[in-house]
HTML snippet that shows the backbone in 3Dmol.js (N, CA, C, O; Angstrom):
<script src="https://3Dmol.org/build/3Dmol-min.js"></script>
<div id="view" style="width:600px;height:400px;position:relative"></div>
<script>
const pdb = `
ATOM      1  N   MET A   1     -25.697 -36.711  21.354  1.00  0.00           N
ATOM      2  CA  MET A   1     -24.811 -36.861  22.498  1.00  0.00           C
ATOM      3  C   MET A   1     -25.610 -36.982  23.799  1.00  0.00           C
ATOM      4  O   MET A   1     -25.327 -37.830  24.645  1.00  0.00           O
ATOM      5  N   LEU A   2     -26.590 -36.134  23.930  1.00  0.00           N
ATOM      6  CA  LEU A   2     -27.407 -36.166  25.148  1.00  0.00           C
ATOM      7  C   LEU A   2     -28.214 -37.464  25.227  1.00  0.00           C
ATOM      8  O   LEU A   2     -28.433 -38.005  26.311  1.00  0.00           O
ATOM      9  N   LYS A   3     -28.649 -37.949  24.073  1.00  0.00           N
ATOM     10  CA  LYS A   3     -29.384 -39.213  24.030  1.00  0.00           C
ATOM     11  C   LYS A   3     -28.512 -40.366  24.525  1.00  0.00           C
ATOM     12  O   LYS A   3     -29.003 -41.274  25.197  1.00  0.00           O
ATOM     13  N   ASN A   4     -27.234 -40.332  24.197  1.00  0.00           N
ATOM     14  CA  ASN A   4     -26.312 -41.372  24.660  1.00  0.00           C
ATOM     15  C   ASN A   4     -26.161 -41.348  26.180  1.00  0.00           C
ATOM     16  O   ASN A   4     -26.085 -42.400  26.813  1.00  0.00           O
ATOM     17  N   TYR A   5     -26.117 -40.157  26.761  1.00  0.00           N
ATOM     18  CA  TYR A   5     -26.007 -40.044  28.217  1.00  0.00           C
ATOM     19  C   TYR A   5     -27.225 -40.655  28.903  1.00  0.00           C
ATOM     20  O   TYR A   5     -27.094 -41.371  29.896  1.00  0.00           O
ATOM     21  N   PHE A   6     -28.402 -40.371  28.371  1.00  0.00           N
ATOM     22  CA  PHE A   6     -29.611 -40.944  28.959  1.00  0.00           C
ATOM     23  C   PHE A   6     -29.658 -42.459  28.787  1.00  0.00           C
ATOM     24  O   PHE A   6     -30.117 -43.173  29.679  1.00  0.00           O
ATOM     25  N   THR A   7     -29.190 -42.945  27.654  1.00  0.00           N
ATOM     26  CA  THR A   7     -29.160 -44.390  27.413  1.00  0.00           C
ATOM     27  C   THR A   7     -28.232 -45.083  28.407  1.00  0.00           C
ATOM     28  O   THR A   7     -28.588 -46.115  28.976  1.00  0.00           O
ATOM     29  N   ILE A   8     -27.057 -44.524  28.614  1.00  0.00           N
ATOM     30  CA  ILE A   8     -26.095 -45.102  29.559  1.00  0.00           C
ATOM     31  C   ILE A   8     -26.641 -45.034  30.977  1.00  0.00           C
ATOM     32  O   ILE A   8     -26.503 -45.990  31.741  1.00  0.00           O
ATOM     33  N   ALA A   9     -27.257 -43.917  31.335  1.00  0.00           N
ATOM     34  CA  ALA A   9     -27.824 -43.776  32.678  1.00  0.00           C
ATOM     35  C   ALA A   9     -28.936 -44.791  32.900  1.00  0.00           C
ATOM     36  O   ALA A   9     -29.014 -45.398  33.968  1.00  0.00           O
ATOM     37  N   PHE A  10     -29.796 -44.981  31.907  1.00  0.00           N
ATOM     38  CA  PHE A  10     -30.891 -45.944  32.030  1.00  0.00           C
ATOM     39  C   PHE A  10     -30.363 -47.368  32.167  1.00  0.00           C
ATOM     40  O   PHE A  10     -30.888 -48.152  32.957  1.00  0.00           O
ATOM     41  N   ARG A  11     -29.342 -47.701  31.413  1.00  0.00           N
ATOM     42  CA  ARG A  11     -28.746 -49.043  31.531  1.00  0.00           C
ATOM     43  C   ARG A  11     -28.154 -49.266  32.918  1.00  0.00           C
ATOM     44  O   ARG A  11     -28.304 -50.343  33.495  1.00  0.00           O
ATOM     45  N   ASN A  12     -27.483 -48.253  33.449  1.00  0.00           N
ATOM     46  CA  ASN A  12     -26.911 -48.375  34.795  1.00  0.00           C
ATOM     47  C   ASN A  12     -27.995 -48.503  35.851  1.00  0.00           C
ATOM     48  O   ASN A  12     -27.821 -49.219  36.837  1.00  0.00           O
ATOM     49  N   LEU A  13     -29.113 -47.814  35.653  1.00  0.00           N
ATOM     50  CA  LEU A  13     -30.222 -47.943  36.597  1.00  0.00           C
ATOM     51  C   LEU A  13     -30.782 -49.358  36.590  1.00  0.00           C
ATOM     52  O   LEU A  13     -31.134 -49.895  37.640  1.00  0.00           O
ATOM     53  N   LEU A  14     -30.865 -49.957  35.420  1.00  0.00           N
ATOM     54  CA  LEU A  14     -31.393 -51.330  35.335  1.00  0.00           C
ATOM     55  C   LEU A  14     -30.423 -52.353  35.906  1.00  0.00           C
ATOM     56  O   LEU A  14     -30.855 -53.360  36.467  1.00  0.00           O
ATOM     57  N   ARG A  15     -29.136 -52.118  35.775  1.00  0.00           N
ATOM     58  CA  ARG A  15     -28.137 -53.060  36.305  1.00  0.00           C
ATOM     59  C   ARG A  15     -28.045 -53.015  37.815  1.00  0.00           C
ATOM     60  O   ARG A  15     -27.932 -54.058  38.460  1.00  0.00           O
ATOM     61  N   ASN A  16     -28.090 -51.837  38.383  1.00  0.00           N
ATOM     62  CA  ASN A  16     -27.896 -51.661  39.829  1.00  0.00           C
ATOM     63  C   ASN A  16     -29.231 -51.295  40.485  1.00  0.00           C
ATOM     64  O   ASN A  16     -29.429 -50.155  40.904  1.00  0.00           O
ATOM     65  N   LYS A  17     -30.126 -52.247  40.568  1.00  0.00           N
ATOM     66  CA  LYS A  17     -31.482 -51.956  41.050  1.00  0.00           C
ATOM     67  C   LYS A  17     -31.514 -51.564  42.518  1.00  0.00           C
ATOM     68  O   LYS A  17     -32.246 -50.648  42.892  1.00  0.00           O
ATOM     69  N   SER A  18     -30.741 -52.233  43.353  1.00  0.00           N
ATOM     70  CA  SER A  18     -30.763 -51.899  44.778  1.00  0.00           C
ATOM     71  C   SER A  18     -30.156 -50.521  45.022  1.00  0.00           C
ATOM     72  O   SER A  18     -30.678 -49.750  45.826  1.00  0.00           O
ATOM     73  N   TYR A  19     -29.076 -50.210  44.347  1.00  0.00           N
ATOM     74  CA  TYR A  19     -28.446 -48.900  44.471  1.00  0.00           C
ATOM     75  C   TYR A  19     -29.396 -47.806  43.982  1.00  0.00           C
ATOM     76  O   TYR A  19     -29.489 -46.739  44.589  1.00  0.00           O
ATOM     77  N   THR A  20     -30.099 -48.078  42.881  1.00  0.00           N
ATOM     78  CA  THR A  20     -31.071 -47.126  42.347  1.00  0.00           C
ATOM     79  C   THR A  20     -32.208 -46.915  43.326  1.00  0.00           C
ATOM     80  O   THR A  20     -32.636 -45.782  43.544  1.00  0.00           O
ATOM     81  N   PHE A  21     -32.703 -47.993  43.920  1.00  0.00           N
ATOM     82  CA  PHE A  21     -33.791 -47.877  44.894  1.00  0.00           C
ATOM     83  C   PHE A  21     -33.373 -47.024  46.086  1.00  0.00           C
ATOM     84  O   PHE A  21     -34.144 -46.179  46.540  1.00  0.00           O
ATOM     85  N   ILE A  22     -32.166 -47.233  46.594  1.00  0.00           N
ATOM     86  CA  ILE A  22     -31.678 -46.453  47.738  1.00  0.00           C
ATOM     87  C   ILE A  22     -31.581 -44.982  47.369  1.00  0.00           C
ATOM     88  O   ILE A  22     -31.975 -44.123  48.159  1.00  0.00           O
ATOM     89  N   ASN A  23     -31.067 -44.675  46.192  1.00  0.00           N
ATOM     90  CA  ASN A  23     -30.933 -43.279  45.775  1.00  0.00           C
ATOM     91  C   ASN A  23     -32.281 -42.605  45.564  1.00  0.00           C
ATOM     92  O   ASN A  23     -32.481 -41.467  45.989  1.00  0.00           O
ATOM     93  N   VAL A  24     -33.203 -43.298  44.913  1.00  0.00           N
ATOM     94  CA  VAL A  24     -34.528 -42.717  44.663  1.00  0.00           C
ATOM     95  C   VAL A  24     -35.291 -42.550  45.972  1.00  0.00           C
ATOM     96  O   VAL A  24     -35.952 -41.531  46.172  1.00  0.00           O
ATOM     97  N   ALA A  25     -35.210 -43.527  46.863  1.00  0.00           N
ATOM     98  CA  ALA A  25     -35.879 -43.417  48.162  1.00  0.00           C
ATOM     99  C   ALA A  25     -35.307 -42.250  48.964  1.00  0.00           C
ATOM    100  O   ALA A  25     -36.059 -41.523  49.613  1.00  0.00           O
ATOM    101  N   GLY A  26     -34.000 -42.064  48.928  1.00  0.00           N
ATOM    102  CA  GLY A  26     -33.387 -40.931  49.626  1.00  0.00           C
ATOM    103  C   GLY A  26     -33.823 -39.605  49.051  1.00  0.00           C
ATOM    104  O   GLY A  26     -34.081 -38.658  49.794  1.00  0.00           O
ATOM    105  N   LEU A  27     -33.909 -39.525  47.735  1.00  0.00           N
ATOM    106  CA  LEU A  27     -34.349 -38.289  47.085  1.00  0.00           C
ATOM    107  C   LEU A  27     -35.794 -37.974  47.448  1.00  0.00           C
ATOM    108  O   LEU A  27     -36.125 -36.820  47.717  1.00  0.00           O
ATOM    109  N   LEU A  28     -36.660 -38.988  47.457  1.00  0.00           N
ATOM    110  CA  LEU A  28     -38.055 -38.764  47.841  1.00  0.00           C
ATOM    111  C   LEU A  28     -38.179 -38.338  49.297  1.00  0.00           C
ATOM    112  O   LEU A  28     -38.968 -37.451  49.619  1.00  0.00           O
ATOM    113  N   TRP A  29     -37.406 -38.964  50.176  1.00  0.00           N
ATOM    114  CA  TRP A  29     -37.437 -38.619  51.601  1.00  0.00           C
ATOM    115  C   TRP A  29     -36.991 -37.173  51.818  1.00  0.00           C
ATOM    116  O   TRP A  29     -37.617 -36.443  52.587  1.00  0.00           O
ATOM    117  N   GLU A  30     -35.925 -36.757  51.155  1.00  0.00           N
ATOM    118  CA  GLU A  30     -35.433 -35.383  51.289  1.00  0.00           C
ATOM    119  C   GLU A  30     -36.434 -34.382  50.731  1.00  0.00           C
ATOM    120  O   GLU A  30     -36.635 -33.315  51.312  1.00  0.00           O
ATOM    121  N   SER A  31     -37.061 -34.715  49.611  1.00  0.00           N
ATOM    122  CA  SER A  31     -38.061 -33.820  49.024  1.00  0.00           C
ATOM    123  C   SER A  31     -39.266 -33.674  49.944  1.00  0.00           C
ATOM    124  O   SER A  31     -39.765 -32.567  50.148  1.00  0.00           O
ATOM    125  N   LEU A  32     -39.732 -34.786  50.499  1.00  0.00           N
ATOM    126  CA  LEU A  32     -40.860 -34.750  51.415  1.00  0.00           C
ATOM    127  C   LEU A  32     -40.531 -33.932  52.660  1.00  0.00           C
ATOM    128  O   LEU A  32     -41.368 -33.167  53.140  1.00  0.00           O
ATOM    129  N   THR A  33     -39.337 -34.088  53.176  1.00  0.00           N
ATOM    130  CA  THR A  33     -38.919 -33.327  54.354  1.00  0.00           C
ATOM    131  C   THR A  33     -38.899 -31.833  54.059  1.00  0.00           C
ATOM    132  O   THR A  33     -39.359 -31.036  54.878  1.00  0.00           O
ATOM    133  N   CYS A  34     -38.375 -31.443  52.904  1.00  0.00           N
ATOM    134  CA  CYS A  34     -38.346 -30.024  52.530  1.00  0.00           C
ATOM    135  C   CYS A  34     -39.750 -29.459  52.393  1.00  0.00           C
ATOM    136  O   CYS A  34     -40.010 -28.340  52.835  1.00  0.00           O
ATOM    137  N   ILE A  35     -40.656 -30.211  51.792  1.00  0.00           N
ATOM    138  CA  ILE A  35     -42.033 -29.739  51.630  1.00  0.00           C
ATOM    139  C   ILE A  35     -42.709 -29.567  52.987  1.00  0.00           C
ATOM    140  O   ILE A  35     -43.407 -28.578  53.211  1.00  0.00           O
ATOM    141  N   ILE A  36     -42.505 -30.520  53.889  1.00  0.00           N
ATOM    142  CA  ILE A  36     -43.112 -30.421  55.219  1.00  0.00           C
ATOM    143  C   ILE A  36     -42.556 -29.221  55.983  1.00  0.00           C
ATOM    144  O   ILE A  36     -43.318 -28.490  56.616  1.00  0.00           O
ATOM    145  N   ILE A  37     -41.250 -29.009  55.933  1.00  0.00           N
ATOM    146  CA  ILE A  37     -40.647 -27.858  56.613  1.00  0.00           C
ATOM    147  C   ILE A  37     -41.182 -26.560  56.026  1.00  0.00           C
ATOM    148  O   ILE A  37     -41.486 -25.624  56.766  1.00  0.00           O
ATOM    149  N   PHE A  38     -41.299 -26.494  54.702  1.00  0.00           N
ATOM    150  CA  PHE A  38     -41.839 -25.300  54.055  1.00  0.00           C
ATOM    151  C   PHE A  38     -43.264 -25.028  54.510  1.00  0.00           C
ATOM    152  O   PHE A  38     -43.607 -23.883  54.803  1.00  0.00           O
ATOM    153  N   LEU A  39     -44.101 -26.063  54.576  1.00  0.00           N
ATOM    154  CA  LEU A  39     -45.489 -25.875  54.986  1.00  0.00           C
ATOM    155  C   LEU A  39     -45.593 -25.440  56.447  1.00  0.00           C
ATOM    156  O   LEU A  39     -46.440 -24.613  56.787  1.00  0.00           O
ATOM    157  N   ILE A  40     -44.747 -25.984  57.306  1.00  0.00           N
ATOM    158  CA  ILE A  40     -44.752 -25.576  58.719  1.00  0.00           C
ATOM    159  C   ILE A  40     -44.343 -24.116  58.850  1.00  0.00           C
ATOM    160  O   ILE A  40     -44.979 -23.360  59.585  1.00  0.00           O
ATOM    161  N   ILE A  41     -43.300 -23.713  58.154  1.00  0.00           N
ATOM    162  CA  ILE A  41     -42.846 -22.319  58.221  1.00  0.00           C
ATOM    163  C   ILE A  41     -43.907 -21.384  57.651  1.00  0.00           C
ATOM    164  O   ILE A  41     -44.156 -20.316  58.210  1.00  0.00           O
ATOM    165  N   LYS A  42     -44.530 -21.776  56.545  1.00  0.00           N
ATOM    166  CA  LYS A  42     -45.582 -20.962  55.935  1.00  0.00           C
ATOM    167  C   LYS A  42     -46.745 -20.772  56.895  1.00  0.00           C
ATOM    168  O   LYS A  42     -47.302 -19.678  56.988  1.00  0.00           O
ATOM    169  N   ARG A  43     -47.114 -21.825  57.605  1.00  0.00           N
ATOM    170  CA  ARG A  43     -48.217 -21.731  58.573  1.00  0.00           C
ATOM    171  C   ARG A  43     -47.860 -20.837  59.748  1.00  0.00           C
ATOM    172  O   ARG A  43     -48.682 -20.036  60.192  1.00  0.00           O
ATOM    173  N   GLU A  44     -46.644 -20.966  60.252  1.00  0.00           N
ATOM    174  CA  GLU A  44     -46.225 -20.158  61.398  1.00  0.00           C
ATOM    175  C   GLU A  44     -46.130 -18.677  61.054  1.00  0.00           C
ATOM    176  O   GLU A  44     -46.429 -17.829  61.894  1.00  0.00           O
ATOM    177  N   VAL A  45     -45.730 -18.363  59.864  1.00  0.00           N
ATOM    178  CA  VAL A  45     -45.573 -16.964  59.451  1.00  0.00           C
ATOM    179  C   VAL A  45     -46.927 -16.326  59.150  1.00  0.00           C
ATOM    180  O   VAL A  45     -47.059 -15.104  59.215  1.00  0.00           O
ATOM    181  N   SER A  46     -47.923 -17.130  58.824  1.00  0.00           N
ATOM    182  CA  SER A  46     -49.204 -16.586  58.386  1.00  0.00           C
ATOM    183  C   SER A  46     -50.128 -16.146  59.526  1.00  0.00           C
ATOM    184  O   SER A  46     -51.189 -15.583  59.255  1.00  0.00           O
ATOM    185  N   PHE A  47     -49.766 -16.380  60.778  1.00  0.00           N
ATOM    186  CA  PHE A  47     -50.629 -15.977  61.882  1.00  0.00           C
ATOM    187  C   PHE A  47     -50.746 -14.467  61.961  1.00  0.00           C
ATOM    188  O   PHE A  47     -49.775 -13.746  61.734  1.00  0.00           O
ATOM    189  N   ASP A  48     -51.938 -13.994  62.282  1.00  0.00           N
ATOM    190  CA  ASP A  48     -52.222 -12.592  62.567  1.00  0.00           C
ATOM    191  C   ASP A  48     -51.844 -11.646  61.423  1.00  0.00           C
ATOM    192  O   ASP A  48     -51.399 -10.527  61.678  1.00  0.00           O
ATOM    193  N   GLN A  49     -52.010 -12.064  60.202  1.00  0.00           N
ATOM    194  CA  GLN A  49     -51.697 -11.202  59.070  1.00  0.00           C
ATOM    195  C   GLN A  49     -52.900 -10.360  58.643  1.00  0.00           C
ATOM    196  O   GLN A  49     -52.734  -9.425  57.859  1.00  0.00           O
ATOM    197  N   ALA A  50     -54.103 -10.661  59.132  1.00  0.00           N
ATOM    198  CA  ALA A  50     -55.312  -9.977  58.692  1.00  0.00           C
ATOM    199  C   ALA A  50     -55.583  -8.688  59.475  1.00  0.00           C
ATOM    200  O   ALA A  50     -56.434  -7.896  59.071  1.00  0.00           O
ATOM    201  N   PHE A  51     -54.881  -8.467  60.575  1.00  0.00           N
ATOM    202  CA  PHE A  51     -55.163  -7.322  61.427  1.00  0.00           C
ATOM    203  C   PHE A  51     -54.167  -6.198  61.168  1.00  0.00           C
ATOM    204  O   PHE A  51     -52.994  -6.441  60.883  1.00  0.00           O
ATOM    205  N   GLN A  52     -54.658  -4.954  61.274  1.00  0.00           N
ATOM    206  CA  GLN A  52     -53.772  -3.818  61.050  1.00  0.00           C
ATOM    207  C   GLN A  52     -52.725  -3.701  62.157  1.00  0.00           C
ATOM    208  O   GLN A  52     -51.560  -3.410  61.885  1.00  0.00           O
ATOM    209  N   LEU A  53     -53.130  -3.922  63.374  1.00  0.00           N
ATOM    210  CA  LEU A  53     -52.223  -3.785  64.517  1.00  0.00           C
ATOM    211  C   LEU A  53     -51.708  -5.160  64.944  1.00  0.00           C
ATOM    212  O   LEU A  53     -51.765  -5.523  66.118  1.00  0.00           O
ATOM    213  N   LYS A  54     -51.219  -5.895  63.991  1.00  0.00           N
ATOM    214  CA  LYS A  54     -50.809  -7.268  64.270  1.00  0.00           C
ATOM    215  C   LYS A  54     -49.605  -7.366  65.198  1.00  0.00           C
ATOM    216  O   LYS A  54     -49.409  -8.401  65.834  1.00  0.00           O
ATOM    217  N   GLU A  55     -48.793  -6.314  65.292  1.00  0.00           N
ATOM    218  CA  GLU A  55     -47.636  -6.392  66.185  1.00  0.00           C
ATOM    219  C   GLU A  55     -48.040  -6.351  67.655  1.00  0.00           C
ATOM    220  O   GLU A  55     -47.238  -6.683  68.527  1.00  0.00           O
ATOM    221  N   TYR A  56     -49.299  -5.940  67.939  1.00  0.00           N
ATOM    222  CA  TYR A  56     -49.772  -5.903  69.322  1.00  0.00           C
ATOM    223  C   TYR A  56     -50.501  -7.183  69.728  1.00  0.00           C
ATOM    224  O   TYR A  56     -50.892  -7.330  70.886  1.00  0.00           O
ATOM    225  N   LEU A  57     -50.685  -8.101  68.795  1.00  0.00           N
ATOM    226  CA  LEU A  57     -51.380  -9.350  69.091  1.00  0.00           C
ATOM    227  C   LEU A  57     -50.389 -10.428  69.496  1.00  0.00           C
ATOM    228  O   LEU A  57     -49.223 -10.398  69.104  1.00  0.00           O
ATOM    229  N   SER A  58     -50.862 -11.363  70.273  1.00  0.00           N
ATOM    230  CA  SER A  58     -50.026 -12.505  70.629  1.00  0.00           C
ATOM    231  C   SER A  58     -50.897 -13.750  70.634  1.00  0.00           C
ATOM    232  O   SER A  58     -52.109 -13.674  70.839  1.00  0.00           O
ATOM    233  N   ASN A  59     -50.279 -14.878  70.411  1.00  0.00           N
ATOM    234  CA  ASN A  59     -50.985 -16.154  70.452  1.00  0.00           C
ATOM    235  C   ASN A  59     -51.000 -16.660  71.872  1.00  0.00           C
ATOM    236  O   ASN A  59     -49.987 -16.621  72.570  1.00  0.00           O
ATOM    237  N   SER A  60     -52.157 -17.136  72.295  1.00  0.00           N
ATOM    238  CA  SER A  60     -52.248 -17.726  73.638  1.00  0.00           C
ATOM    239  C   SER A  60     -52.875 -19.095  73.525  1.00  0.00           C
ATOM    240  O   SER A  60     -53.756 -19.327  72.698  1.00  0.00           O
ATOM    241  N   THR A  61     -52.416 -19.987  74.357  1.00  0.00           N
ATOM    242  CA  THR A  61     -52.970 -21.336  74.385  1.00  0.00           C
ATOM    243  C   THR A  61     -53.508 -21.627  75.761  1.00  0.00           C
ATOM    244  O   THR A  61     -53.043 -21.065  76.752  1.00  0.00           O
ATOM    245  N   ARG A  62     -54.481 -22.499  75.824  1.00  0.00           N
ATOM    246  CA  ARG A  62     -55.076 -22.875  77.105  1.00  0.00           C
ATOM    247  C   ARG A  62     -54.848 -24.359  77.305  1.00  0.00           C
ATOM    248  O   ARG A  62     -55.199 -25.168  76.446  1.00  0.00           O
ATOM    249  N   ASN A  63     -54.271 -24.714  78.419  1.00  0.00           N
ATOM    250  CA  ASN A  63     -54.052 -26.121  78.753  1.00  0.00           C
ATOM    251  C   ASN A  63     -55.197 -26.610  79.628  1.00  0.00           C
ATOM    252  O   ASN A  63     -55.504 -26.003  80.654  1.00  0.00           O
ATOM    253  N   HIS A  64     -55.806 -27.669  79.236  1.00  0.00           N
ATOM    254  CA  HIS A  64     -56.915 -28.239  80.012  1.00  0.00           C
ATOM    255  C   HIS A  64     -56.445 -29.446  80.765  1.00  0.00           C
ATOM    256  O   HIS A  64     -57.229 -30.072  81.479  1.00  0.00           O
TER     257      HIS A  64
END
`;
const viewer = $3Dmol.createViewer("view");
viewer.addModel(pdb, "pdb");
viewer.setStyle({}, {cartoon: {color: "spectrum"}});
viewer.zoomTo();
viewer.render();
</script>
């Protein structure tokens, strides 16, 4: 039964190539966006984790 579902899905993918391309491209774009957001959040949370008194530290930037 499951083999039949995959066969039908594969046939539909071959028939509707433009629709398949749009769906796959959208899925890849959403996955890439989630990974980038995860990496940004992971980087922001990881600052000042090595120090015992990390709550007293702050990030400072210098503009030149």
